[in-house]
N, C-alpha and C positions, 0 to 999 in steps of 0.2 A: 504494500500500500504506500503510494507516494505521499508527499507532504500535502498536496492539494486535497487528496482523498481523506487524509487524516483531519484536515481542517474542516472539511465538509461534514465529516462524522461528528466532530466536536461541536460544531455549530448546531447540528441536528439534536444532539444530546442536550445542549444547553436550552434549546427551544422547548424540548419536552419538559425540562424542569420548570421553565418559566410558565408554560401553559398549565402544568399540574394535571391532576385528575379531574376531568370535566364533571363527573358525577358528584364527587366530593365537594368541589368548588360550588356547584349548584346548591348542594345542601347547606354549605356555609352561608351563602347569600340568602337562602330561604329562611335561615334562622335570624336574619337581620344583621349579620356580621360581615365586615369586609375581610378579604383575604390578607395574608401576611404581607405580601408585596404591595397590595393596594394601601394598606395602612402606612407602610413606609413612604409610599409616594405622597400620601396626603399630609404626612407629618413633616417631611423634609423639603428643602428648596428644590424646585423643578430641575431635574437632570443632574442632581448632585450626588445621588446614591451610587456607591461603588460596592457591589456585593463581594464578599469574601467566602472562599471555600464552598462555592455553589455545587461542586461535584462530589462533596463528601457524601458517601452512601451509607445506608444502614440496612443491610439485607437487600431486598428488592425495592425498598422505598428509600427516600432520602431522609436526612437526619431530623426532620420535623422542626427546623428552625432556620430562619433567614438572618444572616449576619452581615454587617458591613459598616462603612463609614459614609458620612454625608455632611451637609450643613443645614442648620436651622436658623433662618434669618441671618445668613452669612457666617454663622459661627460653627466650627467643626464639632461634630458629635459622633459617637459610636451608637449603633442601633442593633438590637436583636429582636426579632419578632417570631414567636412560636407559631408554628403552622398547624392549625387544628385539623386540616385536611389530611395530615399524615399521622396516623395512629392517635388522633385526638390531641396532637401536640405533646404527647407523653414523653417524659424525660428518659433518655437512654445515654449510653456512653458517647455515641457520635454527636448527639446534641450538646452534651456537656463539653466535649472537646472544642466545638466551635465557640461556645459561649465563653469558656475559660480563656481561649486565645484572644478573644475580643477584649475581655476584662484586663488581661495582661498588657495588651497594646494601649489601652486607655491609661493605665498607670504609667507606662513608659513615656507616652506622648503628652499626657495632661489634657484630656478632653472629657466632657460629660458622657455618661452612658444612659441610654433610654431603653428600657425593657418593655416590650409590648407582649403582655402575658395572656395566653389563651391555651390552657393545658388541663387535660383531665387527670393529670397526676404523673405516674411513673410507668415505664415499660416493664410490666410484670414479667414478661417472658425473659427479661434479662436478669431477674433475680437480684442478688446482692450487688451485682455490678451496677444496676440502675440506681440503687440507693447510694452507692459510692459516688455516682455521677452527680447527684444532688449535693453530697457532702463537699465535693471539689468546688462546685459553684459557690456554696456558702463561704468556703474558706477564702476564695478569691474576692468575693464581695466584702467580707469582713476586712481584709487587708487593704482593699481599695477605699473603704470608708474613710472619709476625712481627707482623701487625696484628690478624688474627682467626684463631683456630684453624680448621684444615681437617681433617676426618676423611673418609677414603675407604673405602668398603666394596666389596669384590670379590664380586659376587653372580651371576656368570655368566662367560662368556668375556669377558675384557678384554684385547684383543689390539692390538699395534702402538702407535699413538699413544695409544690409550685407556689403555694400561698406564702411561704416563708421568704421567697424572693421579694415579694411586695413589702414584707416587714423589714427586710434588711436594706431596702432602698431609703434614701434620704427623704423623698417625697413620693407618696403613692396617690394615684388618681383612679377612681372607678367610674366607668360609664354605666349609668343606671339601667339603660335599656338592655344591655347585654352582659354586664359584669356579674359574676357570682364568685365571691371569695370565701373559701371554706376550709377548715381543717379536715372535715369529713363530709361526704355527700349525704343527701337525704336518706338514701337506702341504708347506709351504715348507721346513721343516727337513729333511724326508726328501729333497726334490728337490735341495737344496744340499749337505747333508752325508752323506746316505745313512742317517742314523740313524732308526730306526723307533720309533714310540711314539704313544700317544694324548695328548690334551690334559692329562689328569691327570698323566702322566709329566713333561711339560715345564712345566706351570704350576700343578699342584695345590698345595694348602695345605702339605702336608708338605715338599715340595721348596722352596717359597718360604720357609718358616720356617727351614729349614737354611741357606739362602743369604742370609738377611736381606732378602729381597724384600718381605716384609710384616712389620709390627710385631707383629701378633696374628693368631692363627687360632682359629676356633671350629668346632663341628660343623655348624651350620646357620644359616639366616637369622635365626630367632628369637633365637638366642644372640648373633648379630652385633648386632641392634638393642639388646638388653639391655646388651651390653658397650659400645656406643656411648654410651648414656646414662650408664654408669658412668664412662667416660673423661671425658665432658663435665663431670661433677661435680667433677673435679680442676682444671678449667681456667676462667679468666675468659672473659667474652664477647669481650674484646679487650684489647689491650695497655695501654689507659687505665684498666682496672679491676683490682681484686684478685680472686683466686679466692675462691669462697664459703668462709666459716668455719663450723665446726661445733663442737659441744661434746658429745662422746660418750664420752670416755675420761679416766681419771685422769692428769693431767700428771705426777704424782709417782710413777707406777707403776714398780716396780723390774723390771729385766730378770732373767728366770730363766735365761737362757743366758749362759755365759761362755766358750764354745768359739769362738775366732775363726775356725775353719774351717767352722763351721756357718752358712753364708750363709742357708739357708732359715729357720732359727730366728731369726737376726738380723733378717731382713726382717719376720717375723711379730711379733717382740717389740717392735721399734721402732715399728711402725705402730699408729695408733689402732685399737683393737678387732681388731688382727691383719689388717686388710684393706688390700690394695694391688693394683695392676695392673702386672704385669711386662711390659715390652716386649721384643721379640726374645729370648724365653727360650731358643730353640734355636740361636741364632747368637752366636758369640763368648762362649761360656759362662764364660770365665775372669772376666768382669765381668758383674754383673747390674744392670739398671736398672729402676726402677719408680716409678710415681706412688703416693704414699701421703699420709696426714695424720699430723702430729705436733703434739699440743696443739691440734687442730682446724684447723691450717694446712696447706694443700696444699704438698707438697715433692716434690723429685725425689731418690730414693735411688740412689746408685751404690755397690755393694757388691762387694768382691773375693770371688771364689769359690775359696778355696784348695783345694777338693776337685777342681778342674780345673786340672792343671798348675801347682799351687802359686800359683794366681791370677796367673800371669805375664801381662804385657801383650802380647797377640797382635794382629796386624793387624785381625782381625775385632772383637775386644773393644774395642780402642782406637777404631776407627771408630764402633762402636755407641755407646760412651759419649760420644764427641765430639758426635755428632748429638743425643743425648738432652740433654746439658748445654746446647747451643745452643737447643733447644726450650724447656727450663726458663727460660733467660735471656730468651727472647723475651717471656715472659709473667710475668716476675718471680717465678717459683717458686724458693724457696731450694733450693740443692743441698747435700745431706748425704752425705758420702763416708765409707765405712768401708773402710780399707785393710789388706789382708793379702796382700801380693804380693812375690815374690822378684825383681821387676823385669821387664825386657823379655825376652821369650822369645828364645832364640838362634835366629836365622833360618837357613834353608838358603841355599846359595849363590845361588840364583835369586830369593830373597825379601828380600835385604838392603834394596833400595830401598823396597819396599812397607812393610817394617817401620819404616824411618826416617820415611817419609811419614805413616803412621798414628799413630806415636808423637808426631810433631809436631802432628798434628791434635788429639790429646787435650790436649797441653800448651797449644795455642793456644785451644782451647775453654774450658778452665779460666781461662786468663789473661785472655781477652777478656770473660768473663762479669762483669757488674757486679751481678748479683743477690747475695743473701746466700749465703755459702759456709762451711760448717762441716765439719771433717774430724776423724775419729777413727782413730788407728792402733791396730788391734786385735791385730795380729801383726807381720808383716814390712812394712817400707816401705823397700825396697831400690832404690837408683838412681832411675830415672825414675818409679817408682811414688810415691816421696816428692816428687820435684821437681814432677811434674804434679798429683798428687792431694792431697797432704797438706801441702805446704810452706807456711810462713807467707807466702811471696810470693803464693800463690794462694788462701789461705783466710783468712777474717776471724777465725775462732776454730779453733784446732787442739788436739786432746787426744790422749792415748795411754793405753793400758791398761798396767798393770805387766807387765813381761816383753816389751814391744814392742821390736823391733829396727829402728833407724833408721840406715841406713848407706849409703855409696856402693856398697859391695860386700857380698854375703852373708858371714857370718862365716867360712865355709870358704874362700872366695876371698881374703878379707882376711888370714887367717892365713897362707895360702900366700905372699902378697905381703909382709906386714909381719914375720912371725916365721920367716923362712927359716932363720936361724941356729939358733934354738931347736928347730925341727923337725929339723934336721940333728943337733943334739945329743941327740936322742932323746926330747924332751918329748912328752907325750901330746897328740895333735891335738885331741881332744874337750875337754880341759881348757883348751887355748889358745883354742879357739873360744868357750868359756864366758867366759873372762877378757876376750877382746876385746868380746863382747857386753855384759858388765857394765860395763866401764870406759869404753868408747868409743861404744857403739852402742845402749844401752838408752834407754827413755823419760826416765829421770832425767837422763842425760847430755844428751839433746836439750833438756830443760827448762832445765838449767843454762846452756846456750848460747842460750836464747831461741828455739829452733827450734819448740817447741810451748808452749802456754799452761799446760798442767797435765797431771799424771798422775792419772787418776781411777779410782775403783772401777768395774769393769765393770757391776755391777748398777745403778749410778747414771747410766749412759750416756744413757738417754732423758731423764732430768731435766736433765742438763747441756746436751744438744742443744736441748731445748725452751727452756731459759732463754736460750741463745745466740740462738735464733731470735726470741724476744721482744725481746731487746736490739737485734737487727739489723733489726727490723721497720720502723724508720724510716731505714734506710740509704739514702743518696743518693750515687750514684757515676755517672760517665759516662766514656766513652772520649774521647780528644782529637777535636776537630772534624775530620772527614774524610768522604769519600764512603762508603768501607767499607774494612775491612782485606783483606789478600790471604791467606786461609787456605790452607795447603798441601794442595791437593786431588789 
């Protein structure tokens, strides 16, 4: 066979791979899902995708995953898309080989990884080898964590070991119309627990959002691709780079909102052009976390939501914020915290340990982070909410609004403890609480003691924070030499 014949044969083989199995592709589209290559085409810039290892075979079928590199809005990325038309996208050795190669290249070259997940689980016919295939991917993802951003999209059934890929990613996005994220499928759950239900009940976007199983949910695949590009815009290509800078909004713009309880307005007013991406919006609602830009610089916003349980630190809220802060610190995104919290929520008898553990996680995340940290006490900063989020020990610059209350205890509890005799004498409790707040717990008192840097006009908050971020842009800090810390998990 001469070279021309070999080339013809090669092109024919590649065309067969690109066309795929017509019957299975029809079934994929009938279920409302795009094919693996269609997804990559919709996600990436036109004509930019270069496929890798297209000829890697697994028995009579191919490896069940499409891998390669491309650009998204002009920025280099690596992409792998599990192909549900090949053994349900199930993981086997060949699929793992392709994914691991891609992850290793991402680490060497410093570019984000986007995982398009659509897999029924593992290649059972490969036995323990298939389980080891998953283990190899987890190991590569763990090592890549903090080096290059990883975004995982749940675009079909993502079951068992495949579900852990979404959890190991920095940001996970589930499309509500097709996504199903589960440890076990409905048949297994029914057989073991007796609970009946379909895949949407156990792994649908709504349930995952409530449980914190995914960071973001959208209606469909097209919205997932658009949101992926938006999230990428806030992140650098790797930890050796800075996130992209923009110049879209007035750095001296005044805030129109001065209500510390209005977290929605605060997020909008602080962010350049009012744009931000909130992660885990339906989980741990007492704290809100979001990517945004301030003065053109990508930042992570952590904002108390006093409209939910007075912004108290709950286990879900603390765990959410801790994970987000560590993500920001991985890629040197400054953390801007707005605090209005009455402290740690009083746990039920069976939740004492979990409350302590997650509170310690939040404290640890703030303390360990070496990125720039700016805090503003807009309302209450009681107990651990000050210690973890606003304290000078954990913030490079700390401000407070007039009327802010900074105290180990809320005024009502402090009065009960400190002014017992005066209460017994009949003095008005409300007047005593106001006296305590003014003399011992307001922002001015904290400023006098050096616990905050300044008491500022709420309308000037954005200006002060951006000025602090400019000052801290050259911050250089590091933790003591060690393998890693032991975060309380």
